[in-house]
C-alpha positions in Angstrom: -0.6 31.3 6.3 -0.7 27.2 6.8 -1.3 25.2 4.2 -4.7 23.0 3.6 -4.7 19.7 2.3 -7.4 19.6 -0.3 -10.1 17.0 0.6 -11.2 13.8 -1.6 -13.8 12.6 -1.5 -14.5 8.9 -3.7 -18.5 8.8 -3.9 -18.3 12.2 -5.0 -15.6 12.0 -7.8 -12.4 10.4 -8.6 -10.5 13.7 -9.6 -7.7 14.3 -7.4 -7.2 10.7 -5.5 -4.2 8.6 -7.3 -4.9 5.5 -6.5 -2.3 3.5 -9.0 0.5 6.0 -7.5 -0.4 5.5 -4.1 -0.5 2.5 -4.2 2.6 2.2 -6.2 4.4 4.4 -3.5 3.0 1.8 -0.7 4.4 -1.2 -2.1 8.0 0.8 -2.1 7.9 1.4 1.0 6.2 -2.8 1.8 9.1 -3.7 0.5 11.9 -2.5 2.0 10.9 -3.7 4.9 9.5 -7.3 3.5 12.6 -7.2 0.7 15.1 -6.9 4.2 16.0 -11.1 5.3 15.9 -10.3 8.4 12.2 -9.0 8.3 11.2 -11.3 6.1 9.2 -15.5 6.9 7.4 -17.8 4.3 3.8 -15.5 4.2 5.6 -12.4 2.9 8.1 -15.0 0.7 4.5 -15.5 -0.9 3.5 -11.6 -1.1 6.5 -10.5 -3.2 5.5 -13.7 -5.3 1.6 -12.2 -5.5 4.1 -8.7 -6.5 6.6 -10.3 -9.5 2.6 -11.6 -11.0 1.6 -8.1 -10.9 4.1 -6.5 -12.2 4.1 -8.8 -15.3 0.5 -8.4 -15.6 -0.3 -12.0 -14.6 -1.8 -11.2 -11.6 -3.5 -8.8 -9.9 -2.2 -5.0 -9.7 -0.9 -3.2 -6.5 -4.3 -1.9 -5.1 -6.2 -5.2 -5.2 -3.3 -6.5 -2.8 -3.3 -4.4 -0.6 -7.2 -4.2 -0.8 -7.1 -7.6 0.3 -3.9 -7.7 2.8 -4.7 -4.3 4.3 -4.6 -6.2 7.7 -1.4 -7.9 7.3 0.3 -5.1 5.5 -0.8 -2.8 8.8 0.1 -5.1 10.9 3.7 -5.0 9.2 3.5 -1.6 9.7 3.0 -1.5 12.9 5.5 -3.8 13.5 8.5 -1.5 12.4 6.7 1.8 13.8 6.9 3.4 10.2 4.4 6.3 10.4 5.1 8.1 7.1 3.9 4.0 5.4 0.8 3.8 7.4 -0.5 7.2 6.9 -0.1 6.6 3.4 -2.0 3.1 3.7 -4.8 4.7 5.8 -5.0 6.7 3.0 -5.7 4.1 0.3 -8.1 2.7 2.7 -10.4 5.4 2.4 -9.8 6.6 -1.1 -9.2 3.7 -3.1 -10.5 0.8 -1.1 
């Protein structure tokens, strides 16, 4: 018997929605690309600074950064054909943004 993934609905309840955990995982997937010198550019260098601020508590959190830069993040994942990262990004967009 095939297991079905339980669908969440943020408009009813945030129960079962793990925005912080999923955001941290997405940033891990993003870093895989932007920390590679061959894939780096000035924009992602600046974005790494925003991530450092988020991690030190001086800046906005991961979810805020994902929300603000969702198109840039999506474009990067598409460029490198990272389907698992795109799937997670879409899930975060639907559930958390």
